[in-house]
C-alpha positions in Angstrom: -132.5 -95.7 -41.7 -131.2 -98.7 -43.4 -129.0 -97.1 -45.9 -127.4 -95.0 -42.9 -127.0 -98.0 -40.8 -125.4 -99.8 -43.4 -123.1 -97.1 -44.5 -121.8 -96.8 -40.5 -121.2 -100.7 -40.5 -119.2 -100.6 -43.7 -117.2 -97.8 -42.2 -116.6 -99.1 -39.0 -115.3 -102.4 -41.0 -113.2 -100.2 -43.5 -112.0 -98.4 -40.6 -110.6 -101.7 -38.6 -109.2 -103.4 -41.9 -107.3 -100.4 -43.3 -104.5 -100.5 -40.7 -104.3 -104.3 -41.5 -104.0 -103.7 -45.3 -101.5 -101.1 -44.8 -99.6 -103.5 -43.0 -99.5 -106.3 -45.5 -98.9 -103.9 -48.1 -95.5 -103.1 -46.4 -94.6 -106.9 -45.7 -91.9 -108.3 -48.4 -93.1 -110.5 -51.0 -90.9 -113.4 -52.0 -92.9 -116.4 -53.3 -89.8 -118.4 -54.2 -88.3 -118.2 -51.1 -91.5 -119.1 -49.4 -91.7 -122.2 -51.5 -88.2 -122.9 -50.7 -89.0 -122.7 -46.8 -92.5 -124.8 -47.2 -90.6 -127.5 -48.8 -87.7 -127.8 -46.7 -90.0 -127.9 -43.7 -92.6 -130.2 -45.0 -89.6 -132.8 -45.8 -88.2 -132.6 -42.3 -91.8 -132.5 -40.6 -91.3 -134.8 -37.6 -87.7 -135.2 -37.7 -87.3 -132.2 -35.3 -85.8 -133.8 -32.3 -82.1 -132.5 -30.0 -84.3 -130.4 -28.1 -86.3 -128.2 -31.2 -89.7 -126.7 -30.6 -92.6 -128.7 -32.0 -94.3 -126.9 -35.4 -97.0 -125.0 -33.3 -95.0 -123.2 -31.1 -92.5 -122.4 -34.5 -96.0 -120.9 -36.1 -96.5 -118.8 -32.8 -93.3 -117.1 -33.1 -93.6 -116.7 -36.8 -97.0 -115.2 -36.1 -96.1 -112.7 -33.2 -92.9 -111.5 -35.4 -95.4 -110.6 -38.4 -98.3 -109.5 -36.3 -95.9 -106.9 -34.6 -93.5 -106.3 -37.7 -90.3 -106.8 -35.3 -87.0 -106.6 -37.2 -84.3 -107.0 -34.9 -84.6 -110.9 -33.2 -82.5 -112.7 -30.7 -82.7 -116.3 -30.3 -81.0 -118.2 -27.3 -80.7 -121.8 -27.8 -80.4 -122.6 -31.5 -80.3 -126.4 -31.4 -80.4 -127.3 -34.7 -82.4 -124.6 -36.0 -86.2 -125.3 -36.1 -87.8 -122.3 -34.4 -84.9 -120.4 -36.1 -86.3 -121.4 -39.7 -89.3 -120.2 -38.3 -88.6 -116.7 -36.9 -86.1 -115.8 -39.9 -88.7 -116.5 -42.4 -91.2 -114.4 -40.9 -87.9 -111.5 -40.5 -87.6 -112.0 -44.2 -90.8 -110.6 -44.8 -90.4 -107.7 -42.4 -86.7 -106.8 -43.6 -85.2 -108.1 -40.6 -82.6 -110.2 -38.9 -81.8 -113.0 -36.6 -79.1 -113.2 -34.1 -78.8 -117.1 -32.8 -76.6 -118.7 -30.4 -75.9 -122.3 -29.7 -73.1 -123.6 -27.4 -72.7 -127.0 -28.9 -70.5 -127.2 -32.0 -72.4 -130.2 -33.7 -76.0 -128.6 -33.2 -74.6 -125.4 -34.7 -73.0 -126.8 -37.7 -76.5 -128.7 -38.3 -78.3 -125.3 -37.8 -76.3 -123.6 -40.1 -76.9 -126.2 -42.8 -80.6 -126.1 -42.3 -81.0 -122.7 -42.6 -78.6 -122.8 -45.8 -81.2 -125.7 -47.2 -84.2 -123.5 -46.0 -82.8 -120.5 -48.2 -82.7 -118.2 -45.2 -79.1 -117.6 -44.6 -78.8 -113.9 -45.1 -81.6 -113.7 -43.0 -79.6 -114.9 -39.8 -76.3 -114.6 -37.7 -75.7 -117.8 -36.1 -73.2 -117.7 -33.5 -71.3 -120.5 -31.8 -70.9 -119.3 -28.1 -71.6 -119.4 -24.4 -75.0 -117.3 -24.2 -74.0 -116.4 -20.7 -71.5 -114.5 -22.0 -72.3 -113.3 -25.5 -75.8 -111.9 -24.1 -73.7 -109.4 -21.9 -71.9 -108.1 -24.8 -74.4 -108.0 -27.4 -75.6 -104.1 -27.6 -79.2 -104.3 -29.0 -81.6 -103.1 -29.1 -84.1 -106.0 -30.1 -87.9 -105.8 -30.3 -88.4 -109.9 -30.5 -86.5 -112.4 -28.2 -86.6 -115.9 -27.8 -84.9 -117.9 -25.1 -84.6 -121.7 -25.4 -81.4 -122.6 -23.6 -80.6 -123.5 -20.0 -84.0 -123.2 -18.1 -82.4 -122.2 -14.8 -80.9 -119.2 -16.4 -83.7 -118.0 -18.0 -84.1 -115.2 -15.4 -80.6 -114.3 -15.9 -81.4 -113.5 -19.5 -84.3 -111.8 -19.0 -82.4 -109.0 -16.6 -79.5 -108.7 -18.8 -82.0 -108.0 -22.1 -84.4 -106.2 -20.6 -82.7 -102.6 -21.0 -82.1 -103.7 -24.7 -85.6 -104.7 -25.5 -87.4 -101.9 -27.2 -90.8 -100.7 -25.6 -93.3 -102.5 -28.2 -90.8 -105.3 -27.8 -91.6 -108.9 -27.0 -89.6 -111.5 -24.6 -90.8 -115.0 -25.2 -89.7 -118.1 -23.5 -90.0 -121.8 -24.3 -91.3 -124.5 -21.9 -92.8 -122.5 -19.6 -96.6 -123.0 -18.3 -98.9 -121.1 -16.0 -100.4 -123.0 -12.9 -102.8 -120.0 -13.0 -104.1 -120.7 -16.3 -105.2 -124.5 -15.8 -101.9 -125.7 -17.9 -100.4 -129.0 -17.2 -97.8 -127.8 -15.2 -94.2 -127.8 -14.8 -93.0 -131.4 -16.0 -89.8 -132.5 -14.5 -90.4 -131.3 -11.0 -87.5 -129.4 -9.6 -85.2 -129.4 -13.0 -87.7 -126.9 -14.8 -88.1 -124.7 -11.5 -86.1 -121.8 -13.6 -89.0 -121.3 -15.6 -91.3 -120.9 -12.7 -88.9 -118.4 -11.1 -88.5 -116.8 -14.6 -92.2 -116.7 -15.1 -93.4 -115.5 -11.6 -90.9 -112.6 -12.0 -91.7 -111.2 -15.3 -95.3 -111.3 -14.3 -94.6 -108.9 -11.3 -93.2 -106.4 -13.4 -96.1 -103.8 -13.8 -94.5 -102.2 -17.2 -94.7 -106.0 -18.7 -98.0 -107.8 -20.2 -97.4 -111.6 -20.0 -99.8 -114.3 -21.2 -98.9 -118.0 -21.5 -99.7 -120.0 -24.8 -99.8 -123.9 -23.7 -100.9 -125.4 -26.9 -97.6 -126.8 -27.9 -94.7 -127.2 -25.6 -95.5 -123.8 -23.6 -94.3 -120.3 -24.7 -94.4 -117.1 -22.5 -95.1 -114.3 -24.5 -94.2 -111.0 -22.6 -94.6 -107.7 -24.3 -93.1 -104.7 -23.2 -95.6 -101.9 -22.5 -93.5 -99.0 -20.9 -89.9 -98.2 -19.6 -90.8 -99.0 -16.1 
């Protein structure tokens, strides 16, 4: 009886890990690039200001992309490139590419330079543009979106991109907190009302599953489960 039980336990464990093993085997290994990215991030740790995400949020985006094997990503609001580096690093392993949009020329130039130093330029299409207009023109489809630009426009960005997001894809947004999860709430009062409007809207959609990660600066994570 013990031998039979042990065999069953072994088979259960094997069944659970086989999909993960198959997935990790599909990731593109590039130790040289990994070392270059790690070195760049370590050298610039604590220097990411100018509306960049904290490291914990960058790691979160990286993990979401790897976990779901996403390949076609869009970032709205490049800043000087911290989040873009985490996203593109993950995409370098899945065989994907990032389109990132920044309206400020100085930040855009700095981001492009940072992408080059991190060794990730070939995985990034960095565009200097007004996202209000460019988002409408992009055809997609995308399987991952990170919104971190003008907060009052979050809902508009989502409405424009929703038809271009694949089923199984993920729409994330920065500086979003969920009162319902006992979070710290929206800092800055009315200035952040755009995030609250966006969150209430996306949580009302029956074909989206939304959670909020409050460990860093607040990231909403919404998976598209079906077309409607």
